[in-house]
SEFI-762797 format. One record per residue (C-alpha): y, x, z; residue number from 0. Coordinates in pm, whole numbers, plus 32768, in hexadecimal, padded with zeros to 4 digits. Example, Ala and Ser with C-alpha at 12.3 -4.5 7.8 and 13.67 -1.06 7.14 Angstrom:
BEGIN
{{7E3E; 84CE; 830C}; 0},
{{7F96; 8557; 82CA}; 1},
***
This chain:
BEGIN
{{8A34; 4296; 3CDB}; 0},
{{895F; 41A8; 3C0F}; 1},
{{87E4; 419F; 3C1F}; 2},
{{87DD; 4233; 3ABE}; 3},
{{88B2; 4357; 3B32}; 4},
{{87DF; 4387; 3C69}; 5},
{{8681; 4353; 3BE2}; 6},
{{869F; 4363; 3A64}; 7},
{{86B0; 4251; 3962}; 8},
{{858E; 415B; 395A}; 9},
{{84A0; 4161; 3832}; 10},
{{8447; 3FF2; 380C}; 11},
{{82F6; 3F9B; 3778}; 12},
{{8287; 4105; 3770}; 13},
{{812B; 4133; 36DE}; 14},
{{809D; 428E; 369C}; 15},
{{8078; 42CB; 3526}; 16},
{{7F2F; 4323; 347B}; 17},
{{7EB2; 4481; 3441}; 18},
{{7EEC; 451A; 32E7}; 19},
{{7E2C; 4496; 31BD}; 20},
{{7CE6; 4523; 313C}; 21},
{{7D2F; 44B8; 2FD8}; 22},
{{7E0C; 4559; 2ED0}; 23},
{{7F80; 4515; 2EA8}; 24},
{{800D; 4516; 2D4A}; 25},
{{816A; 4544; 2CBE}; 26},
{{81FA; 4575; 2B64}; 27},
{{81D7; 46F1; 2B6F}; 28},
{{80CE; 473C; 2C72}; 29},
{{7F8F; 46B2; 2D06}; 30},
{{7F47; 4702; 2E73}; 31},
{{7DCE; 4719; 2EA0}; 32},
{{7D18; 4745; 2FED}; 33},
{{7C9D; 48AC; 2FF6}; 34},
{{7B38; 48E1; 2F7D}; 35},
{{7AD5; 4A4E; 2F67}; 36},
{{79DC; 4A1C; 2E4E}; 37},
{{7AD9; 495D; 2D7C}; 38},
{{7C16; 4A20; 2DC6}; 39},
{{7BE0; 4B7C; 2E57}; 40},
{{7B9F; 4C38; 2D13}; 41},
{{7CD4; 4BAC; 2C66}; 42},
{{7DAF; 4BE8; 2D97}; 43},
{{7D34; 4D4E; 2DB4}; 44},
{{7D89; 4D80; 2C44}; 45},
{{7EEA; 4CFD; 2C7F}; 46},
{{7F1F; 4DD7; 2DB3}; 47},
{{7E85; 4F17; 2D2A}; 48},
{{7F79; 5038; 2D12}; 49},
{{8075; 4F90; 2DF6}; 50},
{{8018; 5013; 2F4F}; 51},
{{817A; 4FE0; 2FD1}; 52},
{{812E; 4E6B; 2FDF}; 53},
{{8068; 4EB2; 311C}; 54},
{{816E; 4F87; 31CE}; 55},
{{81C0; 4E7C; 32D1}; 56},
{{806F; 4DCB; 32D7}; 57},
{{7F79; 4DFA; 33F7}; 58},
{{7E6B; 4E48; 32F3}; 59},
{{7E53; 4EF4; 31A1}; 60},
{{7E7C; 4F96; 30B5}; 61},
{{7D24; 4F56; 3023}; 62},
{{7C9D; 506C; 2F48}; 63},
{{7B74; 4FB4; 2EB3}; 64},
{{7B2B; 4E58; 2E35}; 65},
{{7A06; 4E46; 2F27}; 66},
{{7AE4; 4E93; 3052}; 67},
{{7BDB; 4D83; 2FEF}; 68},
{{7AC0; 4C8E; 2FB1}; 69},
{{7A3A; 4CD0; 3110}; 70},
{{7B91; 4C90; 31A6}; 71},
{{7BBC; 4B4E; 30DF}; 72},
{{7A60; 4AD9; 3141}; 73},
{{7ABA; 4B03; 32B1}; 74},
{{7BF8; 4A36; 3286}; 75},
{{7B87; 4919; 31A6}; 76},
{{7AE7; 4842; 32B4}; 77},
{{7BF8; 486E; 33BB}; 78},
{{7CBB; 473C; 342D}; 79},
{{7DDA; 4814; 34AF}; 80},
{{7E53; 48C8; 33E7}; 81},
{{7DFE; 47E7; 32C2}; 82},
{{7E22; 48AD; 3181}; 83},
{{7E8A; 4832; 302A}; 84},
{{7E83; 48F1; 2EE2}; 85},
{{7FA6; 48D5; 2DEE}; 86},
{{7F1D; 489B; 2C90}; 87},
{{8017; 48A2; 2B73}; 88},
{{7FFB; 476C; 2A9C}; 89},
{{808D; 482E; 2976}; 90},
{{7F8D; 4948; 2976}; 91},
{{7E6F; 48BE; 2A46}; 92},
{{7E6F; 4A00; 2B13}; 93},
{{7E85; 4A22; 2C8C}; 94},
{{7FC6; 4AD5; 2CE8}; 95},
{{7FE9; 4AB8; 2E5E}; 96},
{{7F7B; 4A2B; 2FA9}; 97},
{{8020; 497A; 30CF}; 98},
{{7FAE; 48C1; 3203}; 99},
{{8005; 47C3; 3308}; 100},
{{7FD9; 485E; 3461}; 101},
{{802B; 4829; 35D0}; 102},
{{7FE8; 46BD; 3586}; 103},
{{804D; 45F3; 36B7}; 104},
{{8048; 447E; 3667}; 105},
{{8086; 441A; 37D1}; 106},
{{81D7; 44CD; 37C1}; 107},
{{8219; 4471; 3656}; 108},
{{8232; 45E2; 35FD}; 109},
{{8195; 46A4; 34DE}; 110},
{{81D5; 47FA; 3442}; 111},
{{81B6; 4887; 32E4}; 112},
{{813F; 49ED; 32CC}; 113},
{{804D; 4AF0; 3243}; 114},
{{811D; 4AD1; 3106}; 115},
{{80BC; 4BD5; 3003}; 116},
{{8141; 4B9E; 2EA4}; 117},
{{80D7; 4C89; 2D8D}; 118},
{{81E9; 4D15; 2CAA}; 119},
{{8177; 4C39; 2B89}; 120},
{{81D8; 4B03; 2C52}; 121},
{{830A; 4B89; 2D07}; 122},
{{8465; 4B12; 2CA8}; 123},
{{83DF; 49E4; 2BF0}; 124},
{{83DA; 486F; 2C22}; 125},
{{8269; 4867; 2C83}; 126},
{{828C; 4928; 2DCA}; 127},
{{83BD; 4861; 2E37}; 128},
{{8317; 4719; 2DDD}; 129},
{{81EB; 477F; 2EB1}; 130},
{{82CF; 47A7; 2FDF}; 131},
{{8369; 4654; 2F92}; 132},
{{8215; 45AC; 2F7A}; 133},
{{81AA; 4633; 30CD}; 134},
{{82F3; 45D4; 3176}; 135},
{{82F6; 447E; 30D6}; 136},
{{8192; 4438; 314A}; 137},
{{81E7; 44A0; 32AF}; 138},
{{831B; 43C5; 32D3}; 139},
{{827D; 429D; 3221}; 140},
{{8156; 42BB; 330F}; 141},
{{8242; 429D; 3439}; 142},
{{8279; 4402; 34B0}; 143},
{{83C7; 4438; 355D}; 144},
{{83E1; 45B3; 353F}; 145},
{{837B; 46A0; 3427}; 146},
{{837F; 4812; 347F}; 147},
{{8398; 495F; 33C9}; 148},
{{8367; 4AA6; 3484}; 149},
{{8369; 4C0B; 3403}; 150},
{{838B; 4D74; 346D}; 151},
{{84FC; 4DA0; 34BA}; 152},
{{84FC; 4ED7; 33DB}; 153},
{{847D; 4E0E; 32B1}; 154},
{{85CB; 4DC0; 3213}; 155},
{{8526; 4D30; 30DC}; 156},
{{847C; 4C26; 31B0}; 157},
{{85BB; 4BE0; 326E}; 158},
{{8679; 4BB1; 3128}; 159},
{{8565; 4ACC; 30A7}; 160},
{{8577; 49F4; 31E0}; 161},
{{86EE; 49CE; 31BA}; 162},
{{86D2; 497C; 3047}; 163},
{{85CD; 4872; 3095}; 164},
{{86B3; 47CA; 3190}; 165},
{{862B; 4844; 32DE}; 166},
{{8720; 487C; 33FB}; 167},
{{8713; 49C1; 34BF}; 168},
{{86BF; 4991; 362F}; 169},
{{86AD; 4AF2; 36B5}; 170},
{{85CF; 4C25; 36DF}; 171},
{{84B0; 4C40; 37D5}; 172},
{{84B1; 4DAB; 3841}; 173},
{{8368; 4E6A; 386A}; 174},
{{82B5; 4D31; 37F9}; 175},
{{8179; 4DD8; 3774}; 176},
{{80CC; 4F1B; 3714}; 177},
{{8066; 4F18; 35A5}; 178},
{{7FA3; 5037; 350B}; 179},
{{8000; 510B; 363A}; 180},
{{8176; 50CE; 3619}; 181},
{{826A; 4FF9; 36DC}; 182},
{{82D1; 4EB1; 3642}; 183},
{{840D; 4DF8; 369D}; 184},
{{83F2; 4C9C; 3605}; 185},
{{850A; 4BD9; 355F}; 186},
{{84E7; 4A5F; 358E}; 187},
{{8562; 4952; 349E}; 188},
{{8531; 47DB; 348B}; 189},
{{857D; 4699; 33D7}; 190},
{{857B; 4557; 34A3}; 191},
{{853C; 43F6; 342E}; 192},
{{86A7; 4386; 343C}; 193},
{{8704; 449D; 3348}; 194},
{{85ED; 4458; 3253}; 195},
{{8682; 4335; 3188}; 196},
{{87AE; 4405; 311A}; 197},
{{86D8; 4539; 30DA}; 198},
{{85DF; 4467; 3017}; 199},
{{86F9; 43F8; 2F30}; 200},
{{875B; 4565; 2EFF}; 201},
{{85F5; 45B6; 2E98}; 202},
{{85E2; 448F; 2DAB}; 203},
{{8725; 44FE; 2D05}; 204},
{{86A8; 4665; 2CE3}; 205},
{{8550; 4604; 2C5F}; 206},
{{85DC; 450D; 2B62}; 207},
{{8591; 4579; 29FA}; 208},
{{8707; 4568; 29AE}; 209},
{{8740; 468A; 2AA1}; 210},
{{8684; 477D; 29C0}; 211},
{{86EC; 4802; 286C}; 212},
{{860C; 482A; 273D}; 213},
{{8591; 4978; 27C6}; 214},
{{8531; 48E2; 2916}; 215},
{{8656; 4983; 29CC}; 216},
{{86FD; 48C0; 2AE5}; 217},
{{885B; 483D; 2AAA}; 218},
{{88B5; 47ED; 2C13}; 219},
{{8821; 48C3; 2D2A}; 220},
{{8754; 4820; 2E3C}; 221},
{{880D; 48FD; 2F35}; 222},
{{8956; 485A; 2ED5}; 223},
{{88C3; 46FD; 2EF4}; 224},
{{8822; 4734; 3049}; 225},
{{8955; 47E8; 30D0}; 226},
{{8A11; 469E; 30B9}; 227},
{{8928; 45FA; 31B3}; 228},
{{888B; 471B; 3276}; 229},
{{8912; 4708; 33DD}; 230},
{{88F9; 4879; 3435}; 231},
{{88F8; 49CB; 3386}; 232},
{{8844; 4B0E; 33D6}; 233},
{{894E; 4C02; 3458}; 234},
{{8888; 4D28; 33CB}; 235},
{{88C6; 4CAB; 326A}; 236},
{{8A0A; 4CA2; 31AB}; 237},
{{8A59; 4B47; 312A}; 238},
***
């Protein structure tokens, strides 16, 4: 047995990466802006209004008044972990979703994306996918080794999204939490640094203008591109 087999492979020159940025990240379709309640809450509440199912698997919400959502956003905006970003469409100028970095552990090189809530007006479009790409790309460029996605195991929409985005299924933590008085089993997914170069090429190919027709509809699916390089599939989902 080699030392690598006995103790694990060495990580030469390991230096913990920085914590997430406090400035905006911008793509072709979306601008990720650090959450500021006064600047974002009203527009986000507008986008979420009438869509209470968005909060089904969240530990908070739904919010039934703009003031209630503003209070929640105000409590989150100064947090270092989770660190929230607002998805602003560059086409419309409107805020259409929110996401965060969380469980930020630079000393282990691990970071998670979560608290993702995308309003219907931004779902199934290039902006939301590009936002996920921008966050992943920042993390791996910064030096993180592991990028995580976790969700309620019953949330099949989130599990499908993780697979489409190139995350590998790692298992289910049973009785992991109690959310809104109900049991939560948690499905775990990850991307690691050695997988990122191939996945990054898949994203670049999908986001390329040539991959969209005149109506903005995708020609090649991201799912098909990431499936070529994704090491593991979620057994709960049909390929």
